[in-house]
Structure formats: structure tokens, C-alpha cells
BAFI-285688 format. One line per field, with one value per residue (C-alpha): residue number from 1; residue in one letter; x, y, z. Coordinates in steps of 0.1 Angstrom, whole numbers, padded with zeros to 4 digits. Last residue first. Example, Ala and Ser with C-alpha at 12.3 -4.5 7.8 and 13.67 -1.06 7.14 Angstrom:
BAFI-285688
num = 2_1
residu = S_A
east = 0137_0123
north = -0011_-0045
up = 0071_0078
//
This chain:
BAFI-285688
num = 312_311_310_309_308_307_306_305_304_303_302_301_300_299_298_297_296_295_294_293_292_291_290_289_288_287_286_285_284_283_282_281_280_279_278_277_276_275_274_273_272_271_270_269_268_267_266_265_264_263_262_261_260_259_258_257_256_255_254_253_252_251_250_249_248_247_246_245_244_243_242_241_240_239_238_237_236_235_234_233_232_231_230_229_228_227_226_225_224_223_222_221_220_219_218_217_216_215_214_213_212_211_210_209_208_207_206_205_204_203_202_201_200_199_198_197_196_195_194_193_192_191_190_189_188_187_186_185_184_183_182_181_180_179_178_177_176_175_174_173_172_171_170_169_168_167_166_165_164_163_162_161_160_159_158_157_156_155_154_153_152_151_150_149_148_147_146_145_144_143_142_141_140_139_138_137_136_135_134_133_132_131_130_129_128_127_126_125_124_123_122_121_120_119_118_117_116_115_114_113_112_111_110_109_108_107_106_105_104_103_102_101_100_99_98_97_96_95_94_93_92_91_90_89_88_87_86_85_84_83_82_81_80_79_78_77_76_75_74_73_72_71_70_69_68_67_66_65_64_63_62_61_60_59_58_57_56_55_54_53_52_51_50_49_48_47_46_45_44_43_42_41_40_39_38_37_36_35_34_33_32_31_30_29_28_27_26_25_24_23_22_21_20_19_18_17_16_15_14_13_12_11_10_9_8_7_6_5_4_3_2_1
residu = L_Q_I_A_A_G_A_E_P_P_I_T_S_C_W_E_R_H_A_A_R_V_T_A_L_H_L_A_A_I_E_S_E_N_D_A_Y_G_G_G_M_V_V_V_T_P_L_D_R_R_R_C_W_R_L_V_R_R_D_R_E_A_L_G_A_A_T_L_S_L_R_G_L_R_D_G_E_Y_P_D_A_G_A_V_F_A_A_L_D_F_R_E_R_G_G_L_A_E_L_A_G_D_L_A_R_L_Y_G_A_D_G_T_G_D_D_L_E_V_D_L_D_S_T_Q_K_R_F_P_Y_N_G_R_G_H_I_S_L_T_F_V_T_P_D_G_A_F_I_A_A_T_G_D_G_Q_H_V_D_C_D_I_V_V_A_R_G_I_A_G_A_A_Q_L_T_R_I_G_V_A_V_D_N_F_V_C_F_G_G_G_R_D_A_F_A_H_H_T_G_G_A_L_N_V_G_C_G_G_D_L_A_S_R_A_A_G_L_T_A_G_V_S_R_R_S_R_E_V_L_E_P_S_W_P_F_G_I_R_R_M_A_Q_R_D_L_T_G_R_S_I_G_E_V_Y_A_P_T_H_V_R_L_L_E_E_D_T_A_A_A_P_V_R_L_S_S_P_S_F_L_G_S_E_E_V_A_I_R_L_L_R_Y_K_A_M_P_F_R_H_G_R_P_L_P_L_E_F_R_D_S_Y_F_V_K_M
east = -0016_-0032_-0046_-0032_-0057_-0075_-0063_-0030_-0032_-0064_-0094_-0105_-0090_-0070_-0032_-0037_-0070_-0056_-0023_-0042_-0067_-0034_-0018_-0051_-0055_-0021_-0032_-0063_-0044_-0025_-0057_-0066_-0035_-0045_-0012_0005_0034_0038_0066_0071_0040_0052_0044_0058_0059_0060_0069_0045_0062_0028_0023_0053_0050_0008_0026_0046_0019_-0011_0012_0024_-0015_-0027_0001_-0010_-0045_-0038_-0019_0019_0038_0071_0085_0077_0081_0049_0028_0001_0015_0019_0056_0051_0026_0056_0049_0080_0074_0097_0099_0109_0125_0142_0145_0176_0176_0164_0127_0143_0159_0120_0104_0132_0119_0083_0090_0108_0076_0053_0069_0071_0035_0023_0039_0078_0080_0112_0133_0137_0163_0161_0188_0195_0218_0217_0243_0241_0230_0243_0214_0192_0168_0153_0172_0170_0135_0133_0129_0152_0162_0182_0190_0198_0215_0247_0257_0281_0260_0233_0233_0243_0213_0189_0201_0195_0163_0164_0136_0103_0091_0090_0115_0115_0137_0147_0159_0177_0181_0148_0134_0168_0164_0191_0177_0146_0161_0183_0154_0133_0160_0165_0128_0126_0156_0157_0155_0137_0122_0151_0178_0191_0227_0251_0237_0219_0185_0173_0147_0121_0095_0073_0036_0007_0025_0012_0017_0015_0014_0002_0029_0058_0040_0029_0064_0071_0042_0053_0088_0073_0053_0078_0100_0073_0071_0105_0104_0071_0089_0119_0098_0077_0106_0116_0140_0131_0125_0141_0167_0196_0185_0189_0224_0231_0218_0240_0228_0219_0185_0188_0173_0184_0219_0219_0209_0238_0263_0256_0257_0225_0212_0212_0215_0177_0171_0188_0177_0141_0117_0084_0054_0029_-0004_-0027_-0054_-0061_-0085_-0106_-0118_-0103_-0115_-0144_-0132_-0138_-0112_-0086_-0099_-0094_-0059_-0050_-0063_-0042_-0013_-0021_-0020_0020_0020_0057_0058_0059_0039_0031_0060_0057_0047_0052_0023_0021_-0015_-0004_0012_-0006_0001_-0022_-0025_-0032
north = 2267_2250_2215_2192_2178_2145_2111_2100_2077_2059_2063_2028_2039_2015_2027_2062_2074_2049_2069_2101_2088_2078_2113_2130_2108_2120_2157_2148_2129_2162_2180_2155_2159_2197_2213_2209_2183_2164_2141_2111_2094_2063_2054_2021_2027_2000_2022_2018_2048_2070_2054_2071_2103_2104_2094_2125_2149_2140_2142_2176_2185_2174_2192_2226_2219_2216_2248_2254_2279_2267_2268_2231_2225_2240_2228_2254_2261_2228_2215_2191_2166_2144_2121_2104_2083_2051_2045_2011_1990_2018_2031_2049_2083_2115_2114_2122_2154_2160_2154_2174_2204_2198_2199_2232_2247_2229_2247_2277_2277_2263_2287_2290_2307_2297_2294_2258_2235_2208_2179_2156_2127_2135_2153_2157_2188_2201_2222_2192_2205_2236_2267_2251_2236_2204_2186_2152_2129_2100_2077_2039_2016_2037_2039_2066_2078_2056_2054_2093_2102_2081_2093_2133_2125_2168_2181_2192_2158_2153_2127_2109_2079_2061_2023_2001_1961_1948_1915_1899_1893_1913_1940_1936_1937_1966_1988_1978_1989_2022_2033_2020_2038_2030_2052_2084_2113_2133_2114_2076_2064_2040_2034_2068_2077_2109_2094_2077_2078_2052_2054_2046_2022_2024_1997_2006_1990_1957_1927_1947_1976_1950_1939_1976_1979_1949_1962_1996_1977_1961_1992_2004_1972_1972_2008_2001_1966_1988_2015_1996_1981_2013_2044_2078_2095_2124_2104_2130_2127_2089_2092_2115_2093_2065_2037_2003_1998_1960_1965_1998_1991_1959_1975_2002_1981_1958_1985_1994_1990_1953_1949_1958_1929_1902_1918_1913_1939_1932_1916_1942_1949_1947_1970_1952_1923_1949_1964_1995_2028_2033_2062_2049_2025_2051_2076_2052_2047_2083_2089_2061_2073_2114_2101_2100_2139_2145_2176_2156_2172_2141_2116_2094_2056_2046_2032_1997_1998_2021_1999_2002_1986_1995_1968_1977
up = 1703_1672_1677_1652_1628_1629_1609_1601_1635_1617_1639_1653_1688_1709_1699_1693_1713_1744_1747_1746_1774_1794_1789_1797_1830_1841_1838_1859_1885_1891_1894_1921_1938_1944_1953_1919_1920_1890_1880_1856_1842_1823_1787_1770_1731_1705_1674_1647_1630_1626_1663_1677_1661_1673_1709_1711_1694_1714_1743_1738_1728_1762_1779_1759_1768_1805_1803_1801_1819_1830_1864_1873_1913_1924_1891_1886_1848_1839_1830_1858_1843_1833_1803_1801_1769_1765_1726_1715_1685_1672_1632_1621_1633_1609_1627_1661_1646_1635_1671_1687_1665_1670_1707_1705_1688_1713_1743_1728_1719_1753_1776_1784_1821_1830_1799_1780_1772_1746_1753_1724_1731_1770_1786_1823_1842_1877_1888_1886_1891_1872_1852_1817_1824_1804_1769_1774_1744_1750_1719_1732_1713_1706_1739_1749_1778_1787_1822_1825_1803_1824_1856_1845_1831_1830_1851_1833_1826_1786_1783_1751_1755_1726_1720_1697_1697_1715_1726_1725_1763_1771_1754_1769_1805_1793_1785_1814_1837_1820_1820_1857_1871_1909_1937_1922_1947_1932_1937_1936_1937_1916_1884_1884_1897_1885_1856_1880_1854_1869_1879_1862_1837_1802_1776_1739_1705_1715_1720_1722_1741_1768_1771_1781_1802_1825_1826_1836_1862_1875_1878_1903_1919_1931_1942_1961_1980_1990_1999_2019_2040_2049_2043_2044_2010_1994_1974_1981_2017_2018_2002_2029_2058_2047_2028_2050_2045_2032_1999_1991_2003_1986_1953_1956_1962_1934_1910_1889_1856_1849_1883_1887_1864_1885_1917_1907_1899_1916_1896_1881_1893_1865_1846_1813_1831_1844_1811_1797_1786_1812_1827_1864_1862_1847_1876_1905_1894_1890_1925_1941_1920_1931_1967_1969_1966_1977_2000_2033_2058_2078_2074_2047_2050_2010_1996_1978_1970_1941_1921_1885_1853_1822_1797_1760
//
């Protein structure tokens, strides 16, 4: 299993900006210190090329981001100030998902320690998302003939509206989003399967809803790749989440999704998605638990059928 990181390409954000950029560096350090992976398994990704980005995004949007010519309103919707570092980081983050997806096809699973930028549409960004890394990864692998059908299992607390819009009406990509009903984005798109949760939903309610969604997915024809957007923002301590999952509940969510994929021998690319707790180390710990769950499913000697589910 390969793990890709891009935290060395950091954005110069204004003092007091609410995006917790440091969580990516803290996560990478935690992964290194975990002993789960050899140094050679941790990779700095190549930057996504224009050709790859244009499989999903419009030429005008890619040019506007690359040259810094988008208007103020478009940048305000993204939530980051434009800079050359923003362009580089955004391309590297997409490249990380591409690398992790190729690793998944080779060895069963690959991880991007960032990514999950699912609010990026074909022609615009939003919600701290510049390019849609999962969509670019899927389209690039489809164009290469490496995969036919893919499924996006989006468990970020915010609906994957950009992903839903990009793949709308496309039978080769099934989009599942399990998210807060009353949370951002307030104008939802239509995924192939949307599971909406009320504010305050805790572990038990969330896991029941997740099990129902995975059961519905199980009746679909076979996929060639799964993309798991493992947002840490359903956590009860998240500033922007509005749900009430404990750390144990999030870990069980990861276990159930990843075991569902593993039992089907479904290559899986894991991306981190959102996480906005006040303590950035706490966010990194939640993301690390996701990485551990992926390692346990694909790198452990214990067969995927073994082990009882945690009852929450």
C-alpha cells in the first residue's frame, strides 16, 4: 500500500484563517511515527497535469486558477486567496489521489493524506476545494482503460455536491453521499444515493444509515474502483459538522466501509476529506485512525471475514 502526502506544498493563509492547514503535516508525521509503513511507501505525488484536470474541469476554469485571473467572487466561493502556492498545492493534491488510485489497482488500496475536494464543480470551486481530485482520478483511469465503473462512497459530513454534479447521468460512476441534511452546501445536488442525517445524529443512527446505504450498493453490478471520502467532520467536536459521532463511531464507520470494499476485492482509494475540530492534533488523530483501518484491511494477515463488528 502506498501513501501520498503533499503537506510540503503549504498555502500562505492569512493569520486567523479558519482552515486547519497544519493538520496535514501533523497527520503525515503521525503516519511516519506509527510504524505501519516503510519510508519507501510514503510518496510525494507528481502534480496533476492540464490534460488530467481537463478531463473534468472546463478550460476556462483551469486557466483561471492557473493564472490567477478568476474574479474575486469566484475566489471567495473557494475560501482561499489565490497564490502560486495554491495552484501547486491543488495540483499536487489531485496528483496524490491519482497516485493512490493507481496504487489501489496494483495492491488493493492506496491513501492520500489530503484530498476529498468534493465541492469543486467542473467550472468552479467552493468550500475550500479547488479541483475535484476524486473525479479527476476516476476520469483519468477510465481514459487509460484501467477501470470501467467506479463508486464514490462519500462520508464527509457535507454533501459531495461537485462530485454529484460532475457524474450526474453517468452510469459508469455511482455516487453515494451520507451527510448532514441541514449543513453546507445549502443547495444540494442529486447523487445516485443521498443519505441525509439530522443535526445531532450520533453513532448508532449514523451506522444504521451507513449499513442501509452499503446494503443498497451491494445490489449494484460490480465496480472496478471505490473512492472513500473519509471526512473526520461528522465528529462531535467538529466546528462545522453538527453531527455527534464519537471517535469510536468514526473508527467503526471506517471499518465498515473498508471491510465492505475488501470483502469484494474492490480496489479502494482513500482520501481524507474535511475535519475542523479546534485542536488540529485531534483532527490528525481521527485521520490517522482511517489510515490504520485501511492498513488493517489490506495489509493485515487476518482475513477480512474475521473479527466481529463493534456494537455502537
